[in-house]
C-alpha positions as a Python dict, from the first residue, in 0.01 Angstrom:
ca = {
    (1, 'X'): (0, 0, 0),
    (2, 'X'): (-159, 140, 300),
    (3, 'X'): (-338, -69, 562),
    (4, 'X'): (-662, 103, 472),
    (5, 'X'): (-645, -4, 104),
    (6, 'X'): (-553, -361, 199),
    (7, 'X'): (-842, -377, 448),
    (8, 'X'): (-1082, -230, 191),
    (9, 'X'): (-966, -482, -71),
    (10, 'X'): (-1015, -773, 171),
    (11, 'X'): (-1363, -653, 277),
    (12, 'X'): (-1463, -598, -86),
    (13, 'X'): (-1342, -948, -174),
    (14, 'X'): (-1541, -1100, 114),
    (15, 'X'): (-1853, -913, 6),
    (16, 'X'): (-1813, -1039, -352),
    (17, 'X'): (-1763, -1397, -226),
    (18, 'X'): (-2071, -1368, 0),
    (19, 'X'): (-2283, -1240, -290),
    (20, 'X'): (-2158, -1518, -519),
    (21, 'X'): (-2234, -1785, -256),
    (22, 'X'): (-2582, -1636, -199),
    (23, 'X'): (-2661, -1632, -571),
    (24, 'X'): (-2526, -1987, -605),
    (25, 'X'): (-2743, -2117, -320),
    (26, 'X'): (-3049, -1937, -456),
    (27, 'X'): (-2990, -2083, -803),
    (28, 'X'): (-2923, -2432, -664),
    (29, 'X'): (-3243, -2420, -456),
    (30, 'X'): (-3450, -2311, -757),
    (31, 'X'): (-3295, -2582, -974),
    (32, 'X'): (-3367, -2843, -704),
    (33, 'X'): (-3730, -2723, -680),
    (34, 'X'): (-3759, -2743, -1058),
    (35, 'X'): (-3607, -3091, -1054),
    (36, 'X'): (-3850, -3191, -778),
    (37, 'X'): (-4147, -3107, -1001),
    (38, 'X'): (-3975, -3271, -1297),
    (39, 'X'): (-3905, -3585, -1092),
    (40, 'X'): (-4262, -3589, -958),
    (41, 'X'): (-4400, -3557, -1312),
    (42, 'X'): (-4177, -3845, -1427),
    (43, 'X'): (-4298, -4057, -1135),
    (44, 'X'): (-4659, -3967, -1216),
    (45, 'X'): (-4607, -4062, -1582),
    (46, 'X'): (-4450, -4391, -1471),
    (47, 'X'): (-4749, -4461, -1246),
    (48, 'X'): (-4993, -4381, -1530),
    (49, 'X'): (-4806, -4602, -1777),
    (50, 'X'): (-4769, -4897, -1536),
    (51, 'X'): (-5144, -4897, -1467),
    (52, 'X'): (-5257, -4838, -1828),
    (53, 'X'): (-5410, -4498, -1747),
    (54, 'X'): (-5444, -4214, -1996),
    (55, 'X'): (-5396, -3860, -1868),
    (56, 'X'): (-5664, -3597, -1936),
    (57, 'X'): (-5472, -3320, -1758),
    (58, 'X'): (-5163, -3279, -1542),
    (59, 'X'): (-5119, -2982, -1309),
    (60, 'X'): (-4829, -2849, -1103),
    (61, 'X'): (-4996, -2747, -781),
    (62, 'X'): (-4839, -2566, -485),
    (63, 'X'): (-4639, -2863, -347),
    (64, 'X'): (-4758, -3146, -568),
    (65, 'X'): (-4831, -3275, -915),
    (66, 'X'): (-5193, -3370, -987),
    (67, 'X'): (-5313, -3590, -1271),
    (68, 'X'): (-5673, -3633, -1391),
    (69, 'X'): (-5690, -3958, -1586),
    (70, 'X'): (-5904, -4232, -1740),
    (71, 'X'): (-5873, -4587, -1868),
    (72, 'X'): (-5878, -4693, -2234),
    (73, 'X'): (-6256, -4721, -2273),
    (74, 'X'): (-6324, -4424, -2041),
    (75, 'X'): (-6532, -4637, -1804),
    (76, 'X'): (-6321, -4520, -1508),
    (77, 'X'): (-6189, -4176, -1420),
    (78, 'X'): (-5944, -4089, -1146),
    (79, 'X'): (-5729, -3831, -974),
    (80, 'X'): (-5376, -3892, -850),
    (81, 'X'): (-5158, -3656, -650),
    (82, 'X'): (-4786, -3691, -581),
    (83, 'X'): (-4614, -3477, -318),
    (84, 'X'): (-4309, -3305, -468),
    (85, 'X'): (-4102, -3319, -150),
    (86, 'X'): (-4185, -3666, -13),
    (87, 'X'): (-4285, -3854, -328),
    (88, 'X'): (-4599, -3985, -154),
    (89, 'X'): (-4869, -4076, -402),
    (90, 'X'): (-5244, -4081, -339),
    (91, 'X'): (-5511, -4166, -591),
    (92, 'X'): (-5880, -4236, -622),
    (93, 'X'): (-6089, -4379, -908),
    (94, 'X'): (-6458, -4391, -986),
    (95, 'X'): (-6672, -4576, -1240),
    (96, 'X'): (-6828, -4345, -1496),
    (97, 'X'): (-7201, -4343, -1552),
    (98, 'X'): (-7298, -4375, -1920),
    (99, 'X'): (-7623, -4175, -1904),
    (100, 'X'): (-7486, -3876, -1712),
    (101, 'X'): (-7399, -3544, -1881),
    (102, 'X'): (-7074, -3527, -1680),
    (103, 'X'): (-6869, -3748, -1453),
    (104, 'X'): (-6669, -3636, -1151),
    (105, 'X'): (-6427, -3778, -900),
    (106, 'X'): (-6300, -3620, -578),
    (107, 'X'): (-5966, -3655, -403),
    (108, 'X'): (-5907, -3518, -53),
    (109, 'X'): (-5550, -3437, 47),
    (110, 'X'): (-5513, -3292, 397),
    (111, 'X'): (-5725, -2974, 399),
    (112, 'X'): (-5765, -2954, 18),
    (113, 'X'): (-6009, -3120, -212),
    (114, 'X'): (-5970, -3171, -585),
    (115, 'X'): (-6272, -3240, -804),
    (116, 'X'): (-6203, -3369, -1154),
    (117, 'X'): (-6492, -3314, -1395),
    (118, 'X'): (-6527, -3481, -1735),
    (119, 'X'): (-6794, -3310, -1948),
    (120, 'X'): (-6966, -3555, -2181),
    (121, 'X'): (-7285, -3388, -2301),
    (122, 'X'): (-7255, -3056, -2490),
    (123, 'X'): (-6920, -2952, -2337),
    (124, 'X'): (-6907, -2661, -2579),
    (125, 'X'): (-7210, -2506, -2401),
    (126, 'X'): (-7058, -2529, -2052),
    (127, 'X'): (-6899, -2197, -1957),
    (128, 'X'): (-6895, -2237, -1578),
    (129, 'X'): (-6899, -2508, -1315),
    (130, 'X'): (-7068, -2426, -985),
    (131, 'X'): (-6997, -2595, -654),
    (132, 'X'): (-7319, -2537, -463),
    (133, 'X'): (-7372, -2611, -93),
    (134, 'X'): (-7576, -2524, 212),
    (135, 'X'): (-7350, -2236, 310),
    (136, 'X'): (-7276, -2087, -31),
    (137, 'X'): (-7165, -2149, -384),
    (138, 'X'): (-6866, -2076, -602),
    (139, 'X'): (-6841, -2053, -981),
    (140, 'X'): (-6538, -2170, -1179),
    (141, 'X'): (-6489, -2048, -1539),
    (142, 'X'): (-6432, -2345, -1770),
    (143, 'X'): (-6477, -2227, -2128),
    (144, 'X'): (-6467, -1884, -2288),
    (145, 'X'): (-6772, -1849, -2517),
    (146, 'X'): (-6575, -1609, -2738),
    (147, 'X'): (-6327, -1884, -2831),
    (148, 'X'): (-6429, -2168, -3062),
    (149, 'X'): (-6228, -2435, -2882),
    (150, 'X'): (-6348, -2577, -2552),
    (151, 'X'): (-6232, -2807, -2278),
    (152, 'X'): (-6397, -3133, -2183),
    (153, 'X'): (-6215, -3175, -1851),
    (154, 'X'): (-6158, -2946, -1560),
    (155, 'X'): (-6009, -2981, -1211),
    (156, 'X'): (-6147, -2772, -927),
    (157, 'X'): (-5913, -2706, -635),
    (158, 'X'): (-6089, -2602, -318),
    (159, 'X'): (-6065, -2631, 57),
    (160, 'X'): (-6227, -2938, 206),
    (161, 'X'): (-6603, -2907, 193),
    (162, 'X'): (-6790, -2903, 524),
    (163, 'X'): (-7050, -3171, 578),
    (164, 'X'): (-7386, -3111, 416),
    (165, 'X'): (-7556, -3145, 82),
    (166, 'X'): (-7342, -3030, -210),
    (167, 'X'): (-7406, -3030, -581),
    (168, 'X'): (-7199, -2974, -891),
    (169, 'X'): (-7369, -2780, -1169),
    (170, 'X'): (-7281, -2699, -1527),
    (171, 'X'): (-7380, -2348, -1637),
    (172, 'X'): (-7411, -2174, -1972),
    (173, 'X'): (-7281, -1825, -2059),
    (174, 'X'): (-7584, -1667, -1888),
    (175, 'X'): (-7512, -1869, -1571),
    (176, 'X'): (-7826, -2077, -1619),
    (177, 'X'): (-7800, -2435, -1493),
    (178, 'X'): (-7765, -2693, -1770),
    (179, 'X'): (-7720, -3001, -1549),
    (180, 'X'): (-7680, -3069, -1181),
    (181, 'X'): (-7558, -3366, -983),
    (182, 'X'): (-7536, -3427, -611),
    (183, 'X'): (-7173, -3440, -508),
    (184, 'X'): (-7145, -3775, -334),
    (185, 'X'): (-6883, -4042, -368),
}
């Protein structure tokens, strides 16, 4: 064999090895990320079980797992967030108010804020939630009026609200306010 063929064979082999190592590292990283979420969800479930909480919803967020939960008699609602990378857990709870059309609880994590909303009165009529403040408002679609099923819980993810007066409103399909509550903790 000529030197050129041997050199070409060696270079081709090195390229194949480099590609295989790259694919292996990419796959390993994706599996580890998947396991991180899986491990965080298991830890969240363990936390919920240990404290006799019942999960309304669980969400895989950008770098965390978020759980919106309640106790057995639904007199308390809460939000818990576990960081996928560090395993740090933060949570907040709030007593529910029996005569309110909806209950909410807020959890602030760094520059994000999560607002868990539990609709109690006519949840089938609520199509949107509106976060309304001094410097603007934002609507969040909750239920599709074309579909017979509806949700009774919803988690809003937003950036941390600036100081000021804020309210949370439930809206019907025509975006008319059904109920409103000042957003204070």
